[in-house]
Structure formats: C-alpha cells, structure tokens
N, C-alpha and C positions, 0 to 999 in steps of 0.2 A: 651471584656472579661477578657483579661489578665490584663487590669487595675483596673477592677472590684475586681477580686479575689486577686490581690496585695493590693487593698485597704482594703479588708476584712482582711487579714492577718495583715495588719498595724492596723485596728481597736481592733484586737484581743489582741495585746500586749501594745497599747497606753492609757495611764491613760486620763480619760476625764478631759479636761478644766473646772475649775471651774467657775462658773457664779458669784463668787465673785472679779473678775478681774474687772468687771465695775466698783466697789465699791472703787476699790483699784488704778485703773490707768486711770479711767475716768474723774476724776478732773483734770488731766494734761494732757490730750488727747485735744489737740489744734483743730484737725479737728471735734471732736465729739463736742465739745464746740461751735465752729460755726455753725455746721450743726442744732443742737440744738437751736442757736439763730435764724436761719433762719426761721426754720419752726416755732418757735414761733411767729415772725415777721410776718409771713404770715397768721397764725392762727388769731393774734389780728386783722390784716384787714379784713378777712375773715367774722369774728364774729359779725361785724357791717355793716349793708348796707351801711351807710354814708359813713365810713372809707374806705369801700371796693370800691365805686364810686369814691371817692377823689382820691386814688391811680390809679385806672384805667385813669382818668381825667389827672394824672400827667404824667405817663409811658406808657399808653396804655394797660395796665394789670390790670386785678384786682388781688386781694391776691387770690379769690377762683380759679380763672384759674391758677394761677401760682402755685397753689397746686395741682391741678388736673394734670398739664403739668408734674411737678415734680414727683407725684406720678406714673403717666404711664411711665414714663423715668425711674425710679426706678422698676417699676414691668416688665417690659419688658427686660431691663438689668439683673435684678435678675433672671429671668427665665430662660435668655440664658446662662448664665454663670452659674447658677446652674445645668443645665442640663448637661453642659459642667464639673461639677465637680470643677469649679474655685472657686465658693461662695458655703460656706455651709448655707442651707434654712433649711432643715428639716436633723434632726440629727439619726444616728443610732451608737451607743456606747455602752458599757457595762451598762451604766446607764439606758439608754433607747433605748433597743435592737429594730429591725425591725423597725415598724412602731408606737413604744409608742410614740415619739414624736408629730406625727401628731394626735395621739389620745389625748393627752394633749391639743394640740391645740383646737382641736375641741371641747374637754370637758371645756376649757375656754372661748371660743366665745358662744358657746351655753350652757353648763350647768350652768354656772353661773347665768344666768337669770332665768334658771329654780329652781335653788337652791332657789335665792332670792323670787321667786313666791311660793315657798312651805313654805317659812319663814314668808310670807305675808299670807298665808292661814292658817298656823298653830297659828300665832299671831291674827288674826281676829275670828278665830273660838274660841281660847282659851278666848279672851275677852268678846265673846258673850256669852259663857258658865259661866264664873267667875263673870262677873260685874251685879248688881242687875238691876233689869228691868227699874229703874227710871234714870238709867246712861247710855249715850250713848257712847258706844264702838268708842276708838277712831281710826282713818282712819292712816293705816300705809302704803298707797301708796308711800307718798314722803321718808319714811324712807327707805323703800325697793329699790327705784329709786336711791337713794344717795349709798344704800349699793351695788347695782349693779354696779353704777360708780366706787366706790371705789376698789371692788373685780374685775373688770376687769382693772382699772390701775395697781393694782399690778400684776396680770395675764401678763399684756403686758410689765411691766417691767421685770420680771422674763423670758418671752420669749427674749426681747431684750438682757439681761444681759447674756443667754447662747448664743446666737448669737455672742455677742461681744467677747466673749472667743474662738469662733472659727473661727472668720473671720480676714482678714488682717488689717482692718482700719475700722473707724467708716463709711466711706462711703459705703463699701460693707455690713457692718452689717445693715445700713439703707435699703439698696436694697434688702436684704435677709428677714428683718422683714416685709417690705411692701409686698413683693412677698408672703410669708408665710402667713401673714393674708389675702391677696388677694385671694387666690386658695381656704385657706380654706372658706372664706364668699362665693365665687362663689359656692363651692361644694353644702355648706348647701343651697343658694339661689335656686340651681336647684332642690334640694330635695324638699325643700318646696313649688316649682312651680309644680313638678309632684303632691304631695299632693293634691294642689288645683285644678289640673285637674282632679283627680279621684271624688273631690268633686262635681265639676261642677255647681257651683252655678250660674254659666251664662245660665245653661241651653243648652249649645252647643249639637252640633250632637255627634252622638257615634264615626263617623270616626274623627272629629275635637279633640274629647276628647282623642282617642286612639293615634293619631298622636302626640300631643303636649307632652303626657304622655310618648312616646316612645324618643321623643327629647329631654326633658328633662332629662330623667333616660340617656341618652346617653351622655348629657354633663356631667352629675354628675359623671358618670364612667371615663369620659375623664379627669375630675379634680382630681380623685383618681390616675388615670394612670400618670398625670403629676406629682402629690405629690410624687408618687413612683420614677419617674426620678429624682426628686429633693431632694431625701433622700440620703443624703453623707455617703458613706461607708469610713471612714478614719480617719485618725487624723486632729488635728486642721491646717488650711491653715495660721494661724497668721505668722509662721515663714517661710512658704514655699517661694519658688522663684516664683517670677511674671512670 
C-alpha cells in the first residue's frame, strides 16, 4: 500500500512523458530497429504458406510458430512485470487519469470498426437516396475495410508511442504493447461470448446457457481486474533503476 500511495503522489507531480519521443529517438534506437526487423521478418514468412513451410523445413520452426511463441513470452512477461510495477502497461497520469487509458484502448480496438461500419451505413444509405434509379450505388465495403485497417494502424502506433515514452527500452515497450492489446481483446472476447450465450443460437439447455454465461462474465471481470492491476500509478520508468 505504501508503494502505491507513493506512486500516486509521484504521479501528481510528474509531467506526462510525450508520445513524440518515439519519433524523436526511435530512429536511433538500435533495440527498437532490431525488434521491428525481427517481427517484420517473421510476419513476412507467416503471411505465405510456402515461405512458412520453407522456414520450418530449414530451422524446424515456422514463422507463425515463432510469432506465437514470441507473443506468448512477451504477454506472460509483460503481465507479471506489469503487476509488479516494473513495466508500464496501462497508464494513470494527469493526461489519462484513472482508467482512461484502458477506455481509450477498448475504444481503439472495438470503437474504430463500429465507426467504420457507421460510415459504411451512411455512405450506402446516402448513395441509395441520391443516385438515380438507373444508377447502381457503389459498394463501400472495401473502402471501409481499408479505412478500418488504416485507423487501427494509427491507433496502434499511438498506443505504442505512449508506451515507448514510459518504459525503459524497446523490449519492455513491446512486452507492454502485446500485454495491453491481449488483455483488452481477451476482455472483449469474453463479453462477446457472454452475449452469444444469451442469444442461445445453438438451442442449448437453460443450465448450459446460464453456466457458460456466468463463466464468460467471470472471465470478463477477471480481465478488468488484471487491467486494474496493470494500471501504473507513477512516473515513467525510462530512467528508473533496474
């Protein structure tokens, strides 16, 4: 309790590190460049089945397996270190007080697709109303899909830039980034599963529906609890002692 209270006092006096640090210092951060190259290489192999198989034949591991192993390692390490206050995963400072950072993360992961769906709906309805009867309105599916990917990329870059300003180095930043998105997606997945349980499209028994719904809601609130434990109340760890 004393550590948390002291961290809270430090947070009140501390000026929030700027996300622009990534764009000022990232170009010269050797660790960041190496990690980006490793991830990009693994994604390159994982994106194609033939390349993935070729890599597995050469070294015994495919790019997909290596990506999963790396992600799980970063996730577990980031969760443990984040709960110990050694890595900043979710931020509590004067710019994003309490759980605002978690809310922003949920908004980026879930809110952007909803926003693009609304844009698609407005464009489709507007075209149907404005275009003459002889003209077939264009389909905006591809546009909204690419728009979602672009907005997701911008949102993910913003999240990474904020974490880079708070954590010691590129490795801890990557761990915090993977941990942050993983717990957010896990919580949303459990909430979606609970909603599917109530819909009961598989026509299961009332007992199974209630059991599954309660289980998924417990896991959802567990994710919220972990997110609360991962919310760091203090200054940047970038210059902190190891």
